[in-house]
C-alpha positions as CSV (number, residue, x, y, z in Angstrom):
1,X,132.1,51.9,74.6
2,X,132.0,54.7,77.1
3,X,132.4,53.3,80.6
4,X,132.2,55.5,83.8
5,X,132.8,54.8,87.4
6,X,132.1,57.2,90.2
7,X,133.9,56.9,93.5
8,X,132.4,58.7,96.5
9,X,133.8,58.7,100.0
10,X,133.0,60.5,103.2
11,X,133.2,64.3,103.0
12,X,136.5,65.6,104.2
13,X,138.4,62.6,102.8
14,X,140.4,62.4,99.6
15,X,140.7,59.5,97.2
16,X,144.0,57.8,96.3
17,X,144.0,55.7,93.1
18,X,146.8,53.2,92.8
19,X,147.4,52.0,89.3
20,X,149.0,48.5,89.3
21,X,148.8,48.0,85.6
22,X,148.0,50.2,82.5
23,X,148.1,49.0,78.9
24,X,145.5,50.3,76.4
25,X,145.5,50.7,72.7
26,X,147.5,53.9,72.0
27,X,145.4,56.7,70.5
28,X,142.2,54.6,70.5
29,X,141.4,53.7,74.1
30,X,141.5,56.6,76.6
31,X,141.2,56.8,80.4
32,X,140.2,60.1,82.0
33,X,140.2,60.7,85.8
34,X,138.3,63.7,87.0
35,X,138.5,65.4,90.4
36,X,134.8,65.4,91.0
37,X,131.6,63.6,89.9
38,X,131.3,64.9,86.3
39,X,133.3,65.3,83.1
40,X,133.2,69.0,83.8
41,X,135.3,68.6,87.0
42,X,139.0,69.2,86.9
43,X,140.9,66.7,84.8
44,X,143.6,64.9,86.9
45,X,144.8,62.3,84.4
46,X,144.4,61.5,80.7
47,X,146.2,58.6,79.0
48,X,146.2,56.2,76.1
49,X,148.7,53.5,75.5
50,X,151.1,52.1,78.1
51,X,152.3,53.7,81.4
52,X,155.0,52.5,83.7
53,X,153.4,51.2,86.9
54,X,152.8,51.4,89.7
55,X,151.7,55.1,90.0
56,X,149.2,57.0,92.1
57,X,146.8,59.8,91.6
58,X,145.2,61.6,94.6
59,X,142.1,63.7,94.4
60,X,141.5,67.1,96.2
61,X,137.9,66.2,96.9
62,X,135.9,63.2,98.1
63,X,134.7,62.3,94.6
64,X,136.4,61.1,91.4
65,X,135.0,60.0,88.1
66,X,136.9,57.5,85.9
67,X,135.9,57.5,82.3
68,X,137.2,54.9,79.9
69,X,136.5,55.3,76.2
70,X,137.4,52.3,73.9
71,X,136.7,51.0,70.4
72,X,136.2,47.5,69.3
73,X,139.3,47.1,67.1
74,X,142.1,45.8,69.3
75,X,141.9,44.3,72.8
76,X,144.8,44.9,75.2
77,X,144.8,44.1,78.9
78,X,143.5,47.5,80.1
79,X,144.2,48.8,83.5
80,X,144.0,47.7,87.2
81,X,143.3,50.4,89.8
82,X,142.6,50.2,93.5
83,X,141.4,53.1,95.6
84,X,141.7,54.0,99.2
85,X,140.9,57.1,101.3
86,X,143.5,59.6,102.6
């Protein structure tokens, strides 16, 4: 699967992503966070596997794209992210 979520907030604001949990199948399931609305925007984050949480990522613009690519082999809990404006 190739899942994508666009987050758009008011112009002039930035987006803070708070990751409360992150556990995906290492080298099979990948999360990408882009600083803009497309996969051609600046890449802010790329990860597969487990990450110590919580952690934050803050955009430089008012848009971010989260792209999660996963296979059907092994199911792990995934990730939990909450966003706010700054």
